[in-house]
C-alpha positions in Angstrom: 0.0 0.0 0.0 2.8 2.4 0.8 4.4 1.7 -2.6 1.1 2.4 -4.4 0.7 5.7 -2.5 4.3 6.7 -3.2 4.0 5.8 -6.9 0.7 7.6 -7.2 2.3 10.7 -5.7 5.4 10.4 -7.9 3.3 10.1 -11.0 1.2 13.1 -10.0 4.3 15.2 -9.5 4.5 15.4 -13.3 1.9 18.1 -13.1 4.6 20.5 -11.8 5.5 20.8 -15.5 2.3 22.8 -16.0 4.0 25.8 -14.4 6.7 25.7 -17.0 4.1 25.2 -19.7 2.0 28.2 -18.5 4.9 30.5 -18.0 6.4 29.4 -21.3 3.2 30.5 -23.0 3.2 33.8 -21.0 6.8 34.4 -22.1 5.9 33.7 -25.7 3.0 36.2 -25.6 5.2 38.8 -24.0 7.9 38.3 -26.7 5.3 38.6 -29.4 3.8 41.7 -27.9 7.3 43.4 -27.5 8.3 42.4 -31.0 5.0 43.8 -32.4 5.6 47.1 -30.6 9.1 47.2 -32.0 7.7 46.8 -35.5 5.1 49.5 -34.7 7.7 51.9 -33.5 9.9 51.3 -36.6 6.9 51.8 -38.9 6.1 55.0 -37.0 9.7 56.2 -37.5 9.6 55.5 -41.2 6.3 57.2 -41.7 7.4 60.3 -39.7 10.7 60.4 -41.6 9.1 60.4 -45.0 6.3 62.8 -44.0 8.8 65.3 -42.5 11.4 64.8 -45.2 14.1 64.5 -42.5 16.4 61.5 -42.8 18.5 61.1 -39.7 22.0 59.7 -40.0 22.0 55.8 -40.0 18.2 55.8 -40.7 18.3 52.7 -42.8 20.4 50.9 -40.3 18.0 51.8 -37.5 15.0 50.5 -39.6 16.8 47.3 -40.5 17.9 46.8 -36.9 14.4 47.4 -35.5 12.9 44.9 -37.9 15.6 42.2 -37.5 15.4 42.7 -33.7 11.7 42.1 -33.9 12.1 38.9 -36.0 14.6 37.8 -33.4 12.1 38.2 -30.6 9.4 36.4 -32.7 11.8 33.5 -33.1 12.5 33.3 -29.4 8.8 33.4 -28.8 8.4 30.4 -31.1 11.1 28.6 -29.1 9.0 29.3 -26.0 5.9 27.9 -27.7 7.7 24.8 -28.9 9.0 24.3 -25.4 5.6 24.7 -23.8 3.8 22.4 -26.3 6.6 19.8 -26.1 6.6 19.7 -22.3 2.9 19.4 -22.2 2.8 16.6 -24.7 5.7 14.7 -23.1 4.5 14.9 -19.5 0.8 15.6 -19.4 -1.2 14.6 -22.4 -1.3 14.8 -26.2 -2.9 18.0 -27.5 -6.2 16.6 -28.9 -6.9 19.7 -31.1 -3.6 19.3 -32.8 -4.3 15.6 -33.4 -7.7 16.5 -35.0 -6.0 18.9 -37.4 -3.0 16.7 -38.2 -3.8 16.9 -41.9 -3.4 20.6 -41.8 0.4 20.8 -41.5 0.6 20.8 -37.7 3.4 18.3 -37.6 5.8 20.9 -36.3 4.0 20.7 -33.0 4.0 16.9 -32.8 6.7 16.0 -30.2 7.0 12.4 -29.1 10.3 12.4 -27.2 12.7 14.7 -25.4 15.2 14.3 -28.2 12.6 15.6 -30.7 11.8 18.6 -28.5 15.5 19.3 -28.1 16.1 19.0 -31.8 13.3 21.4 -32.7 14.3 24.0 -30.1 17.9 23.8 -31.1 17.1 24.5 -34.8 15.1 27.6 -33.8 17.9 28.7 -31.5 20.4 28.4 -34.3 18.1 30.5 -36.5 17.9 33.1 -33.7 21.7 33.2 -33.6 21.8 33.6 -37.4 19.4 36.5 -37.3 21.4 38.1 -34.5 24.6 37.7 -36.6 23.1 39.3 -39.6 21.8 42.2 -37.4 25.3 42.8 -36.2 26.8 42.5 -39.7 24.2 44.9 -41.1 25.1 47.5 -38.5 28.9 47.2 -38.9 31.0 49.4 -41.1 33.9 47.8 -42.9 37.1 49.7 -43.5 39.5 47.2 -44.9 39.5 44.3 -47.4 40.5 41.9 -44.6 37.3 42.7 -42.8 35.3 42.0 -45.9 37.1 38.7 -46.3 36.2 37.8 -42.7 32.6 38.8 -43.5 32.5 36.6 -46.6 34.1 33.7 -44.7 31.6 34.0 -41.8 28.7 34.0 -44.2 30.1 30.9 -46.0 30.5 29.1 -42.7 27.0 29.9 -41.6 25.6 28.8 -45.0 27.4 25.4 -44.7 26.2 25.1 -41.1 22.6 25.7 -42.1 22.9 23.2 -44.9 24.1 20.5 -42.6 21.5 21.5 -40.0 18.7 21.0 -42.6 20.0 17.5 -43.2 19.7 16.5 -39.5 16.8 14.1 -38.9 16.4 13.2 -42.6 17.2 9.7 -43.6 
């Protein structure tokens, strides 16, 4: 009887994961809202700049930086959603609504093991890092041919890495 009570309590402890799921979704919503306000602020800056015919210095870099920064936040929000969905499906229950709509390309949310969850999250994290890299590259000024060579090499390395990352999980 003690064993049964202990095992029942142990099995019920998996519901602690619900806190991570709920706060992961809250984090995703916060990131989406912040990114949307960043896009809004960037759009407002562009409209005001063209209405007033006043182009501040580094205007294009500011616009590109704002939009790429928002994309970065959206991607991190997607990581949080994948994390929440994956934890829920692994520890609590399958998401029945996703199963009903399986024919409608919802396979991205289907997570059957911790390795699948880790693989999906790591791919999105790599994309976040790529976006951050291109944001930095876009805002940097290059003054020597050696710096341009480093830029070209870094883009080539990222391209090769993304190619091999796309091959992971395919047989």
